[in-house]
C-alpha positions as a Markdown table, in Angstrom:
| # | Residue | x | y | z |
|---|---|---|---|---|
| 1 | Unk | 44.0 | -11.1 | 24.6 |
| 2 | Unk | 41.6 | -13.8 | 23.6 |
| 3 | Unk | 40.5 | -14.3 | 27.2 |
| 4 | Unk | 40.0 | -10.5 | 27.8 |
| 5 | Unk | 37.9 | -10.3 | 24.7 |
| 6 | Unk | 35.8 | -13.1 | 25.8 |
| 7 | Unk | 35.3 | -11.6 | 29.2 |
| 8 | Unk | 34.4 | -8.2 | 27.8 |
| 9 | Unk | 31.8 | -9.8 | 25.6 |
| 10 | Unk | 30.3 | -11.8 | 28.4 |
| 11 | Unk | 30.2 | -8.7 | 30.5 |
| 12 | Unk | 28.4 | -6.7 | 27.8 |
| 13 | Unk | 25.6 | -9.4 | 27.3 |
| 14 | Unk | 25.3 | -9.7 | 31.0 |
| 15 | Unk | 24.7 | -6.0 | 31.4 |
| 16 | Unk | 22.0 | -5.8 | 28.8 |
| 17 | Unk | 19.6 | -6.8 | 31.5 |
| 18 | Unk | 20.4 | -3.4 | 33.0 |
| 19 | Unk | 20.2 | -1.6 | 29.6 |
| 20 | Unk | 18.4 | 1.5 | 31.0 |
| 21 | Unk | 20.1 | 1.8 | 34.5 |
| 22 | Unk | 21.8 | 5.1 | 34.7 |
| 23 | Unk | 23.8 | 4.8 | 38.1 |
| 24 | Unk | 25.4 | 8.3 | 37.5 |
| 25 | Unk | 22.0 | 10.0 | 36.9 |
| 26 | Unk | 23.1 | 11.5 | 33.5 |
| 27 | Unk | 19.6 | 11.6 | 32.0 |
| 28 | Unk | 20.1 | 8.7 | 29.8 |
| 29 | Unk | 23.5 | 9.6 | 28.3 |
| 30 | Unk | 25.2 | 6.8 | 30.3 |
| 31 | Unk | 24.2 | 3.3 | 31.2 |
| 32 | Unk | 25.9 | 0.2 | 32.4 |
| 33 | Unk | 25.4 | -1.6 | 29.0 |
| 34 | Unk | 26.7 | 1.5 | 27.2 |
| 35 | Unk | 29.9 | 1.4 | 29.3 |
| 36 | Unk | 30.4 | -2.4 | 28.8 |
| 37 | Unk | 29.5 | -2.1 | 25.0 |
| 38 | Unk | 32.1 | 0.6 | 24.6 |
| 39 | Unk | 34.7 | -1.5 | 26.5 |
| 40 | Unk | 34.0 | -4.5 | 24.2 |
| 41 | Unk | 34.5 | -2.4 | 21.1 |
| 42 | Unk | 37.7 | -1.0 | 22.3 |
| 43 | Unk | 39.0 | -4.3 | 23.3 |
| 44 | Unk | 38.1 | -5.9 | 20.0 |
| 45 | Unk | 39.7 | -3.2 | 17.9 |
| 46 | Unk | 43.0 | -4.9 | 17.4 |
| 47 | Unk | 41.3 | -8.0 | 16.0 |
| 48 | Unk | 39.0 | -6.2 | 13.7 |
| 49 | Unk | 41.6 | -5.6 | 11.0 |
| 50 | Unk | 42.2 | -9.4 | 10.9 |
| 51 | Unk | 38.6 | -10.4 | 10.5 |
| 52 | Unk | 38.0 | -12.8 | 7.6 |
| 53 | Unk | 34.2 | -12.9 | 7.6 |
| 54 | Unk | 33.0 | -16.5 | 6.8 |
| 55 | Unk | 31.0 | -16.6 | 3.6 |
| 56 | Unk | 28.0 | -18.2 | 5.5 |
| 57 | Unk | 27.5 | -14.8 | 7.1 |
| 58 | Unk | 27.2 | -12.9 | 3.9 |
| 59 | Unk | 23.4 | -13.2 | 3.2 |
| 60 | Unk | 22.6 | -11.8 | 6.6 |
| 61 | Unk | 25.2 | -9.0 | 6.6 |
| 62 | Unk | 24.4 | -8.1 | 2.9 |
| 63 | Unk | 20.6 | -7.8 | 3.6 |
| 64 | Unk | 20.9 | -5.7 | 6.8 |
| 65 | Unk | 23.6 | -3.5 | 5.2 |
| 66 | Unk | 21.5 | -2.7 | 2.2 |
| 67 | Unk | 18.6 | -2.0 | 4.6 |
| 68 | Unk | 20.7 | 0.5 | 6.5 |
| 69 | Unk | 21.9 | 2.2 | 3.3 |
| 70 | Unk | 18.3 | 2.6 | 2.1 |
| 71 | Unk | 17.3 | 4.0 | 5.5 |
| 72 | Unk | 20.1 | 6.5 | 5.5 |
| 73 | Unk | 19.4 | 7.7 | 1.8 |
| 74 | Unk | 15.7 | 8.0 | 2.5 |
| 75 | Unk | 16.3 | 9.9 | 5.7 |
| 76 | Unk | 18.8 | 12.2 | 3.9 |
| 77 | Unk | 16.2 | 13.0 | 1.2 |
| 78 | Unk | 13.6 | 14.0 | 3.9 |
| 79 | Unk | 15.9 | 16.0 | 6.1 |
| 80 | Unk | 14.1 | 18.9 | 7.7 |
| 81 | Unk | 15.4 | 22.1 | 9.3 |
| 82 | Unk | 14.9 | 20.8 | 12.8 |
| 83 | Unk | 15.4 | 17.1 | 12.0 |
| 84 | Unk | 18.9 | 16.8 | 10.4 |
| 85 | Unk | 20.0 | 13.5 | 12.0 |
| 86 | Unk | 19.6 | 11.3 | 8.9 |
| 87 | Unk | 22.0 | 8.6 | 10.2 |
| 88 | Unk | 20.4 | 6.4 | 12.9 |
| 89 | Unk | 23.3 | 6.0 | 15.1 |
| 90 | Unk | 21.7 | 3.4 | 17.3 |
| 91 | Unk | 20.9 | 1.0 | 14.4 |
| 92 | Unk | 24.4 | 1.6 | 13.0 |
| 93 | Unk | 26.0 | 0.7 | 16.3 |
| 94 | Unk | 23.9 | -2.5 | 16.6 |
| 95 | Unk | 24.9 | -3.6 | 13.1 |
| 96 | Unk | 28.5 | -3.0 | 13.9 |
| 97 | Unk | 28.1 | -5.0 | 17.1 |
| 98 | Unk | 26.5 | -7.7 | 15.0 |
| 99 | Unk | 29.4 | -7.9 | 12.7 |
| 100 | Unk | 31.9 | -8.0 | 15.5 |
| 101 | Unk | 30.2 | -10.7 | 17.5 |
| 102 | Unk | 29.8 | -13.1 | 14.6 |
| 103 | Unk | 33.4 | -12.7 | 13.7 |
| 104 | Unk | 34.3 | -13.2 | 17.3 |
| 105 | Unk | 32.4 | -16.6 | 17.2 |
| 106 | Unk | 34.5 | -17.5 | 14.2 |
| 107 | Unk | 37.8 | -17.0 | 16.2 |
| 108 | Unk | 36.6 | -18.1 | 19.6 |
| 109 | Unk | 34.2 | -21.1 | 19.1 |
| 110 | Unk | 31.0 | -21.1 | 21.2 |
| 111 | Unk | 31.7 | -17.6 | 22.7 |
| 112 | Unk | 28.2 | -16.6 | 21.8 |
| 113 | Unk | 26.8 | -19.7 | 23.3 |
| 114 | Unk | 28.6 | -18.7 | 26.6 |
| 115 | Unk | 27.3 | -15.1 | 26.0 |
| 116 | Unk | 23.7 | -16.4 | 26.1 |
| 117 | Unk | 24.3 | -18.1 | 29.3 |
| 118 | Unk | 25.9 | -14.9 | 30.7 |
| 119 | Unk | 22.7 | -13.1 | 29.6 |
| 120 | Unk | 20.6 | -15.7 | 31.5 |
| 121 | Unk | 22.8 | -15.2 | 34.7 |
| 122 | Unk | 22.2 | -11.4 | 34.3 |
| 123 | Unk | 18.5 | -12.1 | 34.1 |
| 124 | Unk | 18.6 | -14.1 | 37.3 |
| 125 | Unk | 20.6 | -11.3 | 39.1 |
| 126 | Unk | 17.9 | -8.8 | 37.9 |
| 127 | Unk | 15.0 | -11.1 | 39.0 |
| 128 | Unk | 16.6 | -11.7 | 42.5 |
| 129 | Unk | 16.9 | -7.7 | 42.8 |
| 130 | Unk | 13.2 | -7.4 | 41.7 |
| 131 | Unk | 12.1 | -9.9 | 44.2 |
| 132 | Unk | 14.0 | -8.1 | 46.9 |
| 133 | Unk | 12.3 | -4.8 | 45.9 |
| 134 | Unk | 15.6 | -3.2 | 44.8 |
| 135 | Unk | 15.6 | -0.9 | 41.7 |
| 136 | Unk | 11.8 | -0.7 | 41.5 |
| 137 | Unk | 10.0 | 2.7 | 40.6 |
| 138 | Unk | 6.7 | 3.7 | 39.1 |
| 139 | Unk | 6.4 | 4.6 | 35.5 |
| 140 | Unk | 3.9 | 7.4 | 35.0 |
| 141 | Unk | 3.6 | 6.8 | 31.3 |
| 142 | Unk | 2.6 | 3.1 | 31.4 |
| 143 | Unk | 1.2 | 3.1 | 34.9 |
| 144 | Unk | 3.3 | 0.0 | 35.7 |
| 145 | Unk | 6.5 | -0.8 | 37.6 |
| 146 | Unk | 9.7 | 0.3 | 36.2 |
| 147 | Unk | 12.7 | -1.8 | 37.0 |
| 148 | Unk | 16.1 | 0.1 | 37.1 |
| 149 | Unk | 14.5 | 2.7 | 34.8 |
| 150 | Unk | 13.5 | 0.1 | 32.1 |
| 151 | Unk | 10.1 | -0.6 | 30.6 |
| 152 | Unk | 8.2 | -3.4 | 32.2 |
| 153 | Unk | 7.5 | -5.0 | 28.6 |
| 154 | Unk | 11.3 | -5.1 | 28.0 |
| 155 | Unk | 12.1 | -6.7 | 31.3 |
| 156 | Unk | 9.3 | -9.3 | 30.8 |
| 157 | Unk | 10.7 | -10.2 | 27.5 |
| 158 | Unk | 14.1 | -10.6 | 28.7 |
| 159 | Unk | 12.8 | -12.9 | 31.5 |
| 160 | Unk | 11.0 | -15.0 | 28.8 |
| 161 | Unk | 14.3 | -15.2 | 26.8 |
| 162 | Unk | 16.4 | -16.1 | 29.9 |
| 163 | Unk | 14.0 | -18.8 | 30.9 |
| 164 | Unk | 14.4 | -20.8 | 27.6 |
| 165 | Unk | 18.2 | -20.2 | 27.6 |
| 166 | Unk | 18.5 | -21.9 | 31.0 |
| 167 | Unk | 16.3 | -24.8 | 30.0 |
| 168 | Unk | 18.2 | -25.6 | 26.9 |
| 169 | Unk | 21.5 | -25.0 | 28.4 |
| 170 | Unk | 20.7 | -27.4 | 31.2 |
| 171 | Unk | 19.1 | -30.2 | 29.2 |
| 172 | Unk | 21.2 | -30.1 | 25.9 |
| 173 | Unk | 24.3 | -29.0 | 27.6 |
| 174 | Unk | 26.2 | -27.8 | 24.6 |
| 175 | Unk | 28.9 | -26.3 | 26.7 |
| 176 | Unk | 29.5 | -29.5 | 28.6 |
| 177 | Unk | 29.2 | -27.7 | 32.0 |
| 178 | Unk | 28.8 | -30.9 | 34.0 |
| 179 | Unk | 26.2 | -31.4 | 36.8 |
| 180 | Unk | 26.8 | -28.0 | 38.3 |
| 181 | Unk | 24.6 | -26.6 | 35.4 |
| 182 | Unk | 21.5 | -27.9 | 37.3 |
| 183 | Unk | 22.1 | -25.1 | 39.8 |
| 184 | Unk | 20.8 | -22.7 | 37.0 |
| 185 | Unk | 17.3 | -24.2 | 37.6 |
| 186 | Unk | 17.2 | -22.5 | 40.9 |
| 187 | Unk | 16.9 | -19.2 | 39.2 |
| 188 | Unk | 13.9 | -20.1 | 37.1 |
| 189 | Unk | 11.3 | -19.3 | 39.9 |
| 190 | Unk | 12.8 | -15.9 | 40.3 |
| 191 | Unk | 12.7 | -15.3 | 36.6 |
| 192 | Unk | 9.1 | -16.6 | 36.3 |
| 193 | Unk | 7.8 | -14.4 | 39.3 |
| 194 | Unk | 9.5 | -11.4 | 37.7 |
| 195 | Unk | 8.1 | -12.0 | 34.3 |
| 196 | Unk | 4.6 | -12.3 | 35.7 |
| 197 | Unk | 5.2 | -9.4 | 37.9 |
| 198 | Unk | 5.9 | -7.1 | 34.9 |
| 199 | Unk | 2.3 | -7.7 | 33.7 |
| 200 | Unk | 3.7 | -8.1 | 30.1 |
| 201 | Unk | 1.1 | -10.1 | 28.0 |
| 202 | Unk | 3.5 | -10.4 | 25.1 |
| 203 | Unk | 6.2 | -11.8 | 27.4 |
| 204 | Unk | 4.0 | -14.3 | 29.0 |
| 205 | Unk | 2.5 | -15.5 | 25.6 |
| 206 | Unk | 6.1 | -15.7 | 24.0 |
| 207 | Unk | 7.1 | -17.8 | 27.2 |
| 208 | Unk | 4.2 | -20.2 | 26.8 |
| 209 | Unk | 4.8 | -20.7 | 23.0 |
| 210 | Unk | 8.5 | -21.2 | 23.4 |
| 211 | Unk | 7.9 | -23.7 | 26.2 |
| 212 | Unk | 5.5 | -25.7 | 24.1 |
| 213 | Unk | 7.9 | -25.7 | 21.1 |
| 214 | Unk | 10.8 | -26.7 | 23.4 |
| 215 | Unk | 8.8 | -29.7 | 24.8 |
| 216 | Unk | 7.6 | -30.7 | 21.3 |
| 217 | Unk | 11.0 | -30.5 | 19.5 |
| 218 | Unk | 13.1 | -31.8 | 22.3 |
| 219 | Unk | 14.9 | -35.1 | 21.2 |
| 220 | Unk | 16.6 | -37.5 | 23.4 |
| 221 | Unk | 18.5 | -40.8 | 22.9 |
| 222 | Unk | 16.6 | -42.2 | 25.9 |
| 223 | Unk | 13.1 | -43.8 | 25.3 |
| 224 | Unk | 11.9 | -42.5 | 28.6 |
| 225 | Unk | 13.3 | -38.9 | 28.7 |
| 226 | Unk | 10.8 | -37.4 | 26.1 |
| 227 | Unk | 7.7 | -38.8 | 28.0 |
| 228 | Unk | 9.2 | -37.6 | 31.2 |
| 229 | Unk | 9.7 | -34.2 | 29.6 |
| 230 | Unk | 6.1 | -34.1 | 28.5 |
| 231 | Unk | 4.8 | -35.0 | 31.9 |
| 232 | Unk | 7.0 | -32.4 | 33.5 |
| 233 | Unk | 5.6 | -29.8 | 31.0 |
| 234 | Unk | 2.0 | -30.7 | 32.0 |
| 235 | Unk | 2.8 | -30.5 | 35.7 |
| 236 | Unk | 4.5 | -27.1 | 35.1 |
| 237 | Unk | 1.4 | -25.8 | 33.3 |
| 238 | Unk | -0.6 | -26.7 | 36.3 |
| 239 | Unk | 1.8 | -24.8 | 38.5 |
| 240 | Unk | 1.6 | -21.8 | 36.3 |
| 241 | Unk | -2.3 | -22.0 | 36.4 |
| 242 | Unk | -2.3 | -22.0 | 40.2 |
| 243 | Unk | 0.2 | -19.1 | 40.5 |
| 244 | Unk | -1.7 | -17.0 | 37.9 |
| 245 | Unk | -4.9 | -17.3 | 40.1 |
| 246 | Unk | -2.9 | -15.4 | 42.7 |
| 247 | Unk | -1.8 | -12.7 | 40.3 |
| 248 | Unk | -4.5 | -10.3 | 39.2 |
| 249 | Unk | -2.5 | -8.0 | 37.0 |
| 250 | Unk | -1.4 | -10.4 | 34.2 |
| 251 | Unk | -4.8 | -12.3 | 34.3 |
| 252 | Unk | -6.9 | -9.1 | 34.0 |
| 253 | Unk | -4.7 | -7.8 | 31.1 |
| 254 | Unk | -5.0 | -11.1 | 29.4 |
| 255 | Unk | -8.8 | -11.2 | 29.8 |
| 256 | Unk | -9.0 | -7.6 | 28.4 |
| 257 | Unk | -7.1 | -8.7 | 25.3 |
| 258 | Unk | -9.4 | -11.6 | 24.7 |
| 259 | Unk | -12.8 | -9.9 | 25.6 |
| 260 | Unk | -12.3 | -6.3 | 24.6 |
| 261 | Unk | -9.4 | -6.5 | 22.1 |
| 262 | Unk | -7.3 | -4.2 | 24.4 |
| 263 | Unk | -4.0 | -3.8 | 22.9 |
| 264 | Unk | -2.8 | -1.0 | 25.3 |
| 265 | Unk | -3.7 | 1.6 | 22.6 |
| 266 | Unk | -1.3 | 0.0 | 20.2 |
| 267 | Unk | -4.1 | -0.2 | 17.7 |
| 268 | Unk | -4.8 | 3.5 | 18.1 |
| 269 | Unk | -1.1 | 4.2 | 17.5 |
| 270 | Unk | -1.1 | 2.0 | 14.4 |
| 271 | Unk | -4.1 | 3.6 | 12.9 |
| 272 | Unk | -2.6 | 7.1 | 13.4 |
| 273 | Unk | 0.8 | 6.1 | 12.0 |
| 274 | Unk | -0.3 | 4.1 | 8.9 |
| 275 | Unk | -1.0 | 7.3 | 6.9 |
| 276 | Unk | 2.6 | 8.2 | 7.2 |
| 277 | Unk | 3.5 | 5.1 | 5.3 |
| 278 | Unk | 0.7 | 5.5 | 2.8 |
| 279 | Unk | 2.2 | 9.0 | 1.9 |
| 280 | Unk | 5.2 | 7.3 | 0.4 |
| 281 | Unk | 4.5 | 3.5 | 0.4 |
| 282 | Unk | 7.6 | 2.4 | -1.7 |
| 283 | Unk | 10.4 | 4.1 | 0.1 |
| 284 | Unk | 8.9 | 5.6 | 3.3 |
| 285 | Unk | 9.9 | 9.0 | 4.8 |
| 286 | Unk | 13.0 | 8.0 | 6.7 |
| 287 | Unk | 13.9 | 8.7 | 10.3 |
| 288 | Unk | 13.9 | 12.5 | 9.8 |
| 289 | Unk | 10.6 | 12.6 | 8.0 |
| 290 | Unk | 9.0 | 10.3 | 10.6 |
| 291 | Unk | 10.2 | 12.4 | 13.6 |
| 292 | Unk | 9.1 | 15.6 | 11.9 |
| 293 | Unk | 5.5 | 14.3 | 11.0 |
| 294 | Unk | 4.9 | 12.7 | 14.4 |
| 295 | Unk | 6.3 | 15.6 | 16.5 |
| 296 | Unk | 4.3 | 18.1 | 14.6 |
| 297 | Unk | 1.1 | 16.2 | 15.0 |
| 298 | Unk | 1.5 | 15.1 | 18.6 |
| 299 | Unk | 4.3 | 17.2 | 20.2 |
| 300 | Unk | 6.1 | 14.0 | 21.2 |
| 301 | Unk | 7.8 | 11.0 | 19.8 |
| 302 | Unk | 5.6 | 7.9 | 19.5 |
| 303 | Unk | 7.0 | 4.5 | 19.0 |
| 304 | Unk | 5.0 | 2.4 | 16.6 |
| 305 | Unk | 5.3 | -0.6 | 18.9 |
| 306 | Unk | 5.4 | -2.8 | 15.8 |
| 307 | Unk | 8.6 | -3.2 | 13.8 |
| 308 | Unk | 6.8 | -4.0 | 10.5 |
| 309 | Unk | 4.9 | -0.8 | 10.6 |
| 310 | Unk | 8.0 | 1.1 | 11.7 |
| 311 | Unk | 10.0 | -0.2 | 8.8 |
| 312 | Unk | 7.1 | 0.6 | 6.4 |
| 313 | Unk | 7.0 | 4.2 | 7.6 |
| 314 | Unk | 10.8 | 4.5 | 7.6 |
| 315 | Unk | 11.8 | 2.7 | 4.3 |
| 316 | Unk | 8.5 | 1.5 | 2.7 |
| 317 | Unk | 7.9 | -1.7 | 1.0 |
| 318 | Unk | 11.5 | -1.7 | -0.3 |
| 319 | Unk | 13.0 | -1.7 | 3.2 |
| 320 | Unk | 10.5 | -4.3 | 4.4 |
| 321 | Unk | 11.8 | -6.6 | 1.7 |
| 322 | Unk | 15.3 | -6.1 | 2.7 |
| 323 | Unk | 14.7 | -6.6 | 6.4 |
| 324 | Unk | 12.5 | -9.6 | 5.7 |
| 325 | Unk | 15.5 | -11.1 | 3.7 |
| 326 | Unk | 17.7 | -10.4 | 6.7 |
| 327 | Unk | 15.2 | -12.3 | 8.9 |
| 328 | Unk | 14.7 | -15.0 | 6.5 |
| 329 | Unk | 18.5 | -15.8 | 6.3 |
| 330 | Unk | 18.6 | -16.0 | 10.1 |
| 331 | Unk | 15.6 | -18.3 | 10.2 |
| 332 | Unk | 17.1 | -20.6 | 7.7 |
| 333 | Unk | 20.3 | -20.9 | 9.8 |
| 334 | Unk | 18.3 | -21.7 | 12.9 |
| 335 | Unk | 16.4 | -24.4 | 11.1 |
| 336 | Unk | 19.4 | -26.0 | 9.5 |
| 337 | Unk | 21.1 | -26.1 | 12.9 |
| 338 | Unk | 18.1 | -28.0 | 14.3 |
| 339 | Unk | 17.9 | -30.3 | 11.3 |
| 340 | Unk | 21.5 | -31.3 | 11.4 |
| 341 | Unk | 22.3 | -31.2 | 15.1 |
| 342 | Unk | 18.9 | -31.1 | 16.9 |
| 343 | Unk | 20.2 | -28.0 | 18.7 |
| 344 | Unk | 17.1 | -26.0 | 19.9 |
| 345 | Unk | 18.3 | -22.7 | 21.2 |
| 346 | Unk | 18.6 | -20.9 | 17.8 |
| 347 | Unk | 15.1 | -21.8 | 16.9 |
| 348 | Unk | 13.6 | -21.1 | 20.2 |
| 349 | Unk | 15.1 | -17.7 | 20.6 |
| 350 | Unk | 13.3 | -16.7 | 17.4 |
| 351 | Unk | 9.9 | -17.0 | 19.1 |
| 352 | Unk | 10.3 | -14.2 | 21.6 |
| 353 | Unk | 12.0 | -12.2 | 18.7 |
| 354 | Unk | 8.8 | -12.5 | 16.8 |
| 355 | Unk | 7.0 | -11.1 | 19.9 |
| 356 | Unk | 9.4 | -8.1 | 20.0 |
| 357 | Unk | 8.9 | -7.6 | 16.2 |
| 358 | Unk | 5.1 | -7.5 | 16.4 |
| 359 | Unk | 4.3 | -6.0 | 19.7 |
| 360 | Unk | 7.2 | -4.1 | 21.3 |
| 361 | Unk | 10.3 | -2.6 | 19.7 |
| 362 | Unk | 13.3 | -4.3 | 18.2 |
| 363 | Unk | 15.4 | -2.0 | 15.9 |
| 364 | Unk | 17.1 | -0.4 | 18.9 |
| 365 | Unk | 16.8 | -3.2 | 21.4 |
| 366 | Unk | 20.2 | -4.8 | 22.1 |
| 367 | Unk | 19.1 | -8.2 | 23.1 |
| 368 | Unk | 17.3 | -8.6 | 19.8 |
| 369 | Unk | 20.6 | -7.9 | 18.0 |
| 370 | Unk | 22.6 | -10.3 | 20.3 |
| 371 | Unk | 20.1 | -13.0 | 19.4 |
| 372 | Unk | 20.5 | -12.2 | 15.7 |
| 373 | Unk | 24.4 | -12.5 | 16.2 |
| 374 | Unk | 24.1 | -15.8 | 18.1 |
| 375 | Unk | 21.9 | -17.4 | 15.5 |
| 376 | Unk | 24.1 | -16.1 | 12.6 |
| 377 | Unk | 27.3 | -17.1 | 14.4 |
| 378 | Unk | 26.1 | -20.7 | 14.2 |
| 379 | Unk | 26.4 | -20.7 | 10.5 |
| 380 | Unk | 30.1 | -21.5 | 10.7 |
| 381 | Unk | 29.2 | -24.9 | 12.0 |
| 382 | Unk | 27.3 | -25.6 | 8.8 |
| 383 | Unk | 30.2 | -25.4 | 6.5 |
| 384 | Unk | 31.0 | -28.7 | 4.9 |
| 385 | Unk | 34.5 | -29.9 | 5.9 |
| 386 | Unk | 35.1 | -26.5 | 7.7 |
| 387 | Unk | 37.8 | -26.2 | 10.2 |
| 388 | Unk | 35.3 | -25.0 | 12.7 |
| 389 | Unk | 33.9 | -28.5 | 12.9 |
| 390 | Unk | 37.2 | -30.0 | 14.2 |
| 391 | Unk | 36.1 | -29.7 | 17.8 |
| 392 | Unk | 32.4 | -31.0 | 17.1 |
| 393 | Unk | 30.4 | -28.4 | 18.9 |
| 394 | Unk | 27.2 | -30.3 | 18.5 |
| 395 | Unk | 28.3 | -33.7 | 19.5 |
| 396 | Unk | 25.6 | -35.4 | 21.6 |
| 397 | Unk | 23.3 | -32.3 | 21.9 |
| 398 | Unk | 20.9 | -34.1 | 24.2 |
| 399 | Unk | 20.9 | -34.3 | 28.0 |
| 400 | Unk | 24.1 | -35.9 | 29.3 |
């Protein structure tokens, strides 16, 4: 049963790269990631009654639980005749998945580390298909390429995340995969080309920042390995610059951002949505109130493309405090893992998460919640004298 649960988790995280792919043409009701997610939940059901959630997880779960309760209460208060769905089912599902994943880590050590590698493999598969021209379509809303029905920004961010997962998995080798792990490096060119091909500025900037952090924070027992890493980083930047000169889309979009302050109309959306928050700054207007106001004003649903503004509109300052406490607990875990074991991945993954928070969307995005689960799951290895340390998951974290 343990092996089956592990396989179902790896399949679910792998399929997140195809989150919007609807092979049966159901109009969004079915997707590959939904199918694998349901399978994972069903397979984990027998174990849920036996979960003994480690106390190190409590700060994270308590904060996000209180946030969801507040969101539900505010949404109920602002229920409208045509907007009665006061329970945000997607966020609830993501919180449940978060709880299941971190408890899964407590019973099957390093399963979430394997999950991150599985995600990277899924990204390589998607990148190869992209480079073969398979699954591509034109998005009339964003005027950019859609990949298996998914937004170009979302795909770009996943490529950025997968890139850093592969780097850390190869050079710190926490899973002790042996020399075969270097084969993962062959997927990096496909991932990079796909990320640039999406034209996503936030993905590219998150990628650069994460790479700089990786090179600067990487530690090694060898006196030559760190200088070699810095030199390789500089050479890689030269390669990036040469490649960017041949790609007009991403370069033009970056120049527009610098010269004209072009944010793809995000600033216009933010200005139009902020009055919703100001109408009820302490507790917001909930999901029901937000949907009713936006639909009445525009005739369509508009995503804020900024989680801070979205949370302010939905739950006000009170909700933002709770969500910030949730994020703060996760950041503290990542920093402690690095300080005690020099393991980089939990810290590095938070860089693209910040990009998702400030420029894209995260409350409903599955990979964001998987990263939250991965970082939180590492908290069990911080318990002094814990039984979880018996197998020394962080022993010799540098390249070996």
